[in-house]
KOLPATOR-52090 format. One line per 3 residues: for each residue x, z, y of N, C-alpha, C. Coordinates in steps of 0.05 Angstrom, whole numbers, plus 5000, padded with zeros to 4 digits. Each point is the difference from the previous one (the first is absolute). Last residue first. Example, Ala and Ser with C-alpha at 12.3 -4.5 7.8 and 13.67 -1.06 7.14 Angstrom:
<sites>
5257/5142/4955/5016/5001/5024/4985/5014/5022 ~ 5006/4999/4885/4982/5000/5024/5018/5000/5024 .
</sites>
This chain:
<sites>
4230/3675/9380/5003/5028/5004/4979/5016/4984 ~ 5054/4897/4993/4975/5015/5000/5005/5030/5002 ~ 5073/4936/5043/4989/5006/4973/4974/5015/5003 .
5048/4926/5069/4991/5027/4995/4990/5003/4972 ~ 5063/4935/5078/4984/5001/4975/4994/5029/4994 ~ 5045/4925/5079/4991/5027/4995/4982/5000/4975 .
5079/4935/5058/4980/5002/4979/4993/5030/4997 ~ 5049/4930/5077/4996/5027/4991/4977/5001/4980 ~ 5075/4919/5041/4973/5010/4993/5001/5029/4990 .
5056/4906/5046/5002/5029/4996/4971/5011/4996 ~ 5025/4906/5022/5009/5007/4973/5003/5030/4995 ~ 4939/4973/5079/5015/4978/4986/5008/5010/4972 .
4956/5072/5033/5012/4985/5022/5018/4979/4988 ~ 4918/5077/4969/5017/4977/4994/5009/4987/5026 ~ 4941/5091/4948/5014/4989/5024/5017/4977/4991 .
4945/5045/4939/4988/5013/5024/5014/4991/5025 ~ 4976/4969/4895/5022/4995/5019/4989/5010/5027 ~ 4964/5042/4905/4997/4979/5021/5026/4997/5015 .
4940/5057/4914/5025/4990/5010/4995/4978/5020 ~ 4953/5080/4926/4998/4986/5025/5028/4990/5008 ~ 4990/5040/4916/4971/4997/5006/4996/4984/5025 .
5084/4993/4929/4992/5012/5025/4971/4994/5007 ~ 5055/4969/4922/4980/5021/4998/4992/5013/5026 ~ 5058/4921/4974/5014/5024/4994/4981/5024/4998 .
4970/4914/5026/5006/5000/4971/5014/5026/4992 ~ 4983/4986/5092/4975/5004/4985/5005/5002/4970 ~ 5073/4978/5053/4992/5028/5005/4974/5006/4986 .
5030/4912/4998/5017/5017/4983/4994/5029/5004 ~ 4957/4938/5056/4991/4996/4973/5015/5018/4981 ~ 5029/4996/5088/4974/5015/4999/4988/4998/4971 .
5078/4950/5019/5006/5029/4999/4974/5017/4999 ~ 4993/4905/5008/5011/5008/4975/5005/5030/4998 ~ 4970/4965/5082/4979/4999/4980/5011/5007/4973 .
5061/4994/5072/4982/5023/5003/4979/5000/4978 ~ 5092/4952/4976/4979/4997/5020/4983/5026/5001 ~ 5105/5002/4976/4975/4992/4987/4978/4999/5021 .
5118/4995/4996/4974/5008/5012/4976/4990/4984 ~ 5105/5018/4991/4981/4987/4981/4972/5008/5010 ~ 5111/4995/5041/4972/5010/5000/4983/4985/4980 .
5094/4984/5027/4996/5014/4975/4971/5010/4997 ~ 5034/4959/5079/5000/4979/4979/4995/5012/4973 ~ 5011/5052/5081/4973/4992/4994/4999/4977/4979 .
5083/5034/5034/4987/5020/4983/4972/4990/4992 ~ 5048/4949/5062/5012/4997/4974/4986/5019/4980 ~ 4978/5006/5091/4989/4975/4988/5010/4996/4972 .
5037/5071/5047/4972/5006/4994/4986/4975/4987 ~ 5088/4992/5032/5000/5017/4977/4972/5006/4991 ~ 5013/4952/5080/5006/4984/4977/5000/5016/4974 .
4988/5046/5081/4978/4982/4996/5004/4984/4974 ~ 5069/5056/5030/4978/5016/4989/4976/4982/4994 ~ 5075/4960/5043/5007/5009/4973/4977/5015/4986 .
4992/4975/5091/4997/4977/4982/5007/5007/4971 ~ 4965/5079/5062/5023/4982/4999/4994/4977/4982 ~ 4919/5047/5051/5018/5004/4978/5023/4981/5001 .
4924/4998/5059/5023/5015/5009/5020/5007/4978 ~ 4915/4947/4998/4996/5029/5000/5023/5016/5011 ~ 4979/4902/4979/4997/5008/5029/4999/5030/5003 .
5007/4959/4915/5023/4988/5015/4998/5006/5029 ~ 4931/5027/4941/5024/5017/4997/5024/4988/5014 ~ 4917/4952/5002/4997/5026/5013/5026/5016/4998 .
4993/4916/4955/5000/4996/5029/5000/5027/5015 ~ 4990/5001/4906/5028/4994/5008/5001/4996/5031 ~ 4915/5014/4963/5016/5024/4998/5029/4994/5009 .
4940/4929/4996/4992/5018/5022/5018/5025/5000 ~ 5010/4939/4929/5010/4988/5025/4994/5018/5023 ~ 4966/5024/4916/5029/5003/5001/5011/4990/5026 .
4908/4988/4983/5006/5028/5004/5030/5004/5003 ~ 4971/4914/4978/4993/5006/5028/5007/5030/5006 ~ 5010/4968/4912/5020/4988/5018/4995/5007/5029 .
4936/5028/4936/5026/5013/4995/5021/4990/5019 ~ 4917/4957/5002/5000/5025/5014/5025/5016/4994 ~ 4991/4917/4956/4999/4996/5029/5002/5026/5015 .
4992/4999/4904/5027/4997/5011/5001/4996/5030 ~ 4915/5053/4966/5012/4974/4993/5028/4999/5011 ~ 4951/5079/5010/4983/4988/4979/5010/4973/4991 .
5069/5075/5036/4977/4986/5010/4984/4988/4977 ~ 5058/5090/4986/5003/4971/5002/4975/4988/5013 ~ 5042/5100/5019/4980/4986/4984/5004/4970/5004 .
5050/5107/5015/4998/4972/5007/4980/4987/4981 ~ 4991/5106/5025/5019/4982/4987/4997/4971/5012 ~ 4963/5108/4988/5005/4983/5023/5023/4981/4992 .
4926/5066/4946/5024/4983/4997/5002/4982/5025 ~ 4946/5092/4954/5002/4983/5024/5027/4986/4999 ~ 4925/5062/4937/5025/4984/4999/5000/4982/5024 .
4945/5098/4966/5002/4974/5014/5028/4988/4996 ~ 4925/5076/4947/5026/4994/5013/5001/4972/5012 ~ 4929/5048/4947/4997/4997/5028/5025/4993/5015 .
5018/5044/4910/4973/4990/5006/4997/4999/5031 ~ 5100/4993/4972/4978/5019/4993/4974/4988/5007 ~ 5089/4941/4976/4983/5012/5021/4980/5019/4989 .
5064/4944/4949/5013/5022/5013/4982/5015/5020 ~ 4973/4920/4952/5003/5022/4982/5013/5024/5012 ~ 4993/4920/5050/4973/5011/4995/5001/5024/4981 .
5080/4954/5016/4992/5015/5023/4972/5012/4995 ~ 5032/4940/4936/5015/5026/4999/4991/5018/5023 ~ 4966/4913/4997/4988/5016/4979/5014/5027/4998 .
5035/4939/5060/4974/5009/5010/4986/5016/4979 ~ 5082/4960/4977/5004/5023/5018/4973/5010/5010 ~ 5001/4922/4947/5006/5024/4984/5003/5025/5018 .
4988/4917/5042/4976/5007/4985/5004/5026/4984 ~ 5074/4963/5045/4981/5011/5019/4975/5010/4985 ~ 5065/4953/4950/5009/5027/5007/4981/5014/5020 .
4985/4910/4978/4994/5017/4976/5008/5029/5006 ~ 5024/4937/5064/4971/5005/5001/4991/5017/4976 ~ 5099/5017/5034/4985/4976/4990/4970/5006/5001 .
5059/5054/5070/4994/4999/4972/4988/4972/4992 ~ 5021/5029/5091/5024/4992/4985/4995/4997/4970 ~ 4934/5032/5064/5002/4970/5000/5026/4991/4986 .
4980/5093/5017/4988/4989/4976/5002/4970/4999 ~ 5032/5051/5078/5016/5003/4975/4988/4985/4977 ~ 4969/5026/5096/5020/4979/4999/5019/5002/4976 .
4942/5083/5006/5002/4981/5023/5023/4981/4995 ~ 4927/5081/4952/5023/4982/4998/5001/4982/5024 ~ 4946/5094/4948/5003/4981/5022/5026/4983/4994 .
4921/5073/4954/5025/4985/4995/5002/4979/5022 ~ 4943/5099/4984/5004/4975/5013/5027/4988/4991 ~ 4967/5078/4961/4975/4994/5014/5002/4974/5016 .
5052/5027/4904/5002/5000/5029/4972/4995/5012 ~ 5059/5034/4902/4978/4985/5012/5000/5005/5030 ~ 5084/5003/4920/4981/5014/5018/4977/4981/5009 .
5076/4974/4945/4985/5020/4985/4980/5015/5017 ~ 5066/4901/4992/4985/5019/5016/4984/5019/4983 ~ 5084/4935/4983/4980/5014/4984/4985/5022/5017 .
5046/4901/5030/5004/5029/5001/4978/5014/4985 ~ 5009/4904/5020/5006/5010/4973/5004/5030/4999 ~ 4979/4950/5080/4985/4986/4980/5004/5010/4972 .
5047/5032/5079/4973/5011/4998/4983/4985/4979 ~ 5107/5019/5006/4983/4977/5002/4971/5010/4995 ~ 5078/5066/5042/4992/4986/4976/4982/4977/5006 .
5032/5099/5043/5014/4974/5000/4994/4986/4974 ~ 4947/5078/5061/5006/4989/4973/5015/4974/5003 ~ 4968/5095/5062/5012/4973/4998/5006/4993/4971 .
4933/5070/5067/5016/4997/4976/5009/4971/4998 ~ 4957/5077/5076/5007/4972/4994/5019/5000/4976 ~ 4966/5079/5047/4978/4987/4986/5005/4970/4995 .
5058/5063/5049/4998/5008/4972/4979/4986/4984 ~ 5065/4972/5086/4971/5002/4994/4997/5008/4970 ~ 5082/4983/5058/4996/5023/4981/4970/5004/4993 .
5031/4906/5037/5018/5022/5001/4993/5021/4979 ~ 4962/4910/5026/4984/5023/4995/5017/5026/4999 ~ 5043/4915/5018/4975/5000/5016/4985/5027/4997 .
5076/4981/4947/5008/5006/5027/4975/5002/5018 ~ 4987/4973/4912/5008/5028/5001/5009/5009/5028 ~ 4981/4909/4986/4975/5016/4999/5007/5030/5001 .
5071/4939/4993/4988/4999/5027/4974/5016/5001 ~ 5040/4991/4917/5017/5016/5016/4990/5000/5029 ~ 4958/4944/4938/4991/5028/4999/5018/5019/5015 .
5025/4909/4994/4976/5003/5015/4990/5029/5001 ~ 5074/4980/4946/5007/4997/5028/4976/5003/5018 ~ 4990/4998/4906/5009/5026/5009/5008/4999/5030 .
4930/4937/4945/5024/4999/5016/5007/5028/5010 ~ 4921/4979/4949/5023/4995/4983/5026/4998/5015 ~ 4908/5061/5019/5013/4975/5007/5024/4996/4982 .
4912/5074/5028/5016/4988/4979/5010/4972/5009 ~ 4954/5101/5037/5010/4974/5008/5017/4989/4976 ~ 4919/5078/5024/5020/4991/4980/5008/4972/5007 .
4950/5091/5052/5006/4972/4999/5021/4995/4978 ~ 4921/5077/5035/5024/4996/4984/5004/4970/4996 ~ 4948/5046/5086/4998/4985/4975/5027/4999/4985 .
4973/5039/5090/5006/5017/4977/5000/4986/4973 ~ 4982/4956/5087/5024/5015/5003/5008/5018/4976 ~ 4945/4908/5018/4995/5023/4982/5025/5018/5001 .
4998/4926/5058/4971/5002/4995/4994/5025/4984 ~ 5090/4978/5018/4987/5005/5026/4970/5004/4996 ~ 5052/4977/4925/5007/5027/5009/4986/5006/5026 .
4991/4913/4966/4985/5019/4984/5006/5029/5008 ~ 5049/4931/5040/4972/4999/5010/4983/5020/4984 ~ 5086/4990/4971/5001/5015/5025/4972/4999/5013 .
5016/4951/4921/4997/5028/4995/5000/5017/5026 ~ 5020/4908/5004/4971/5004/4996/4994/5030/4994 ~ 5092/4979/5010/4985/4992/5024/4970/5005/4997 .
5082/5015/4941/4979/5019/5005/4983/4994/5025 ~ 5073/4948/4957/5010/5020/5019/4979/5021/5007 ~ 4979/4948/4913/5022/4993/5018/5010/5023/5017 .
4926/4987/4930/4998/5015/5025/5022/4993/5020 ~ 4954/4970/4910/5019/4984/5016/5003/5012/5027 ~ 4920/5043/4966/5015/4981/4982/5018/4982/5016 .
4953/5101/5013/5007/4976/5015/5018/4983/4982 ~ 4922/5085/4990/5023/4986/4988/5005/4975/5016 ~ 4945/5101/5015/5004/4972/5007/5026/4989/4987 .
4918/5084/5005/5025/4993/4986/5005/4970/5003 ~ 4943/5060/5073/4999/4984/4976/5028/4995/4988 ~ 4953/5066/5071/5027/4997/4990/5000/4984/4974 .
4920/5013/5050/5019/5007/5021/5029/4995/4991 ~ 4911/4944/4966/5015/5024/4994/5020/5005/5022 ~ 4943/4921/4986/4982/5023/5004/5013/5027/4993 .
5035/4905/5002/4997/5015/4975/4980/5023/5002 ~ 5043/4904/5045/4978/5018/5005/4993/5015/4974 ~ 5066/4925/5047/5006/5021/4980/4981/5023/5006 .
5001/4924/5056/4984/4997/4976/5008/5018/4978 ~ 5046/4997/5085/4972/5007/5005/4983/4999/4975 ~ 5091/4970/5000/4998/5029/5001/4971/5009/5003 .
5017/4908/5004/5006/5010/4973/4997/5030/4999 ~ 4992/4957/5083/4977/4996/4984/5004/5011/4972 ~ 5073/5004/5058/4979/5017/5010/4975/4997/4983 .
5075/4944/4985/5004/5027/4990/4977/5019/5008 ~ 4993/4911/5032/5005/4999/4971/5003/5028/4988 ~ 4994/4987/5095/4974/4997/4986/5003/5001/4970 .
5079/5004/5051/4983/5023/5005/4973/4998/4986 ~ 5063/4925/4990/5009/5026/4990/4981/5023/5004 ~ 5004/4896/5007/4976/5017/5003/5006/5029/4992 .
5068/4932/4994/4987/4995/5026/4977/5018/5006 ~ 5089/5014/4941/4971/5000/4994/4985/4997/5027 ~ 5095/5004/4999/4994/4982/4978/4971/4999/4992 .
5035/5059/5069/5006/4973/5008/4993/4979/4979 ~ 4991/5093/4983/4981/4993/5021/5004/4971/5010 ~ 5060/5037/4934/4972/4996/4990/4982/4990/5022 .
5097/5026/5006/4992/4972/5000/4970/4996/4993 ~ 5042/5087/5002/5004/4988/5026/4990/4971/5001 ~ 5000/5048/4917/4979/5009/5019/5003/4987/5027 .
5066/4977/4934/4973/4993/4992/4979/5008/5021 ~ 5101/5009/4992/4987/4986/5022/4970/4995/4996 ~ 5057/5043/4934/5006/5014/5025/4986/4988/5024 .
4991/4959/4911/4988/5026/5002/5004/5013/5028 ~ 5027/4912/4955/4987/5001/5026/4989/5028/5007 ~ 5047/4977/4917/5017/4990/5022/4987/5005/5027 .
4954/5022/4919/5023/5017/5003/5016/4993/5025 ~ 4931/4943/4974/4990/5023/5014/5022/5022/5003 ~ 5020/4920/4953/4992/4992/5027/4992/5025/5016 .
5018/5009/4908/5025/4997/5015/4993/4994/5030 ~ 4928/5003/4939/5012/5027/5004/5025/4998/5017 ~ 4960/4920/4973/4983/5013/5020/5012/5028/5006 .
5040/4953/4931/5005/4986/5025/4985/5014/5023 ~ 4986/5026/4910/5025/5012/5011/5007/4987/5027 ~ 4896/5004/4969/5025/4987/4993/5024/5014/5013 .
4903/5045/4968/5014/4989/5023/5026/4988/4991 ~ 4908/5010/4939/5027/5012/5006/5013/4985/5023 .
</sites>
């Protein structure tokens, strides 16, 4: 379950979220581009669920790749989803759910479940449970792609990743206020290592899973159900 503190942080930053993303993610194009590339369903219009969809940034990549796909965006911040509604305007194939995706009573199945920069807010037990839930939501041959943060293998790497990230965003052109707010938000992160997340995906029942991209503390995971 997402904390109220995290919800408040995202409510507050909703209007500026998209504008700041590129400056706060040093590997923005590769990160989102690789994630979108690995949503491989073999269908022209796959049913796609975006967990923690926020402003619909990752869903916009899905819309570009699959123009006719029905998209379901779920997020607990109505302020973030308000930005998503503005993004997709009158697109009849986009549905919005305001709620906590860890407890929402999903009743549909999907060909792809995607997420970006959201799941790291869950406890490790919450991540493991979510991966099991996602596996159950996917149709045969369905894919799960998670573009997220990942912990280093040791505290040394965690500290080095954070230092490199802070150095980069302080040179990005963002205001001092925006930089400090982002650093403060990251104090609530609960990052898990790549190896742990891959093990949890296997335990959840995914036939194949791997980290298909990594840049310091940013990683893209792809997993597939048996078809």
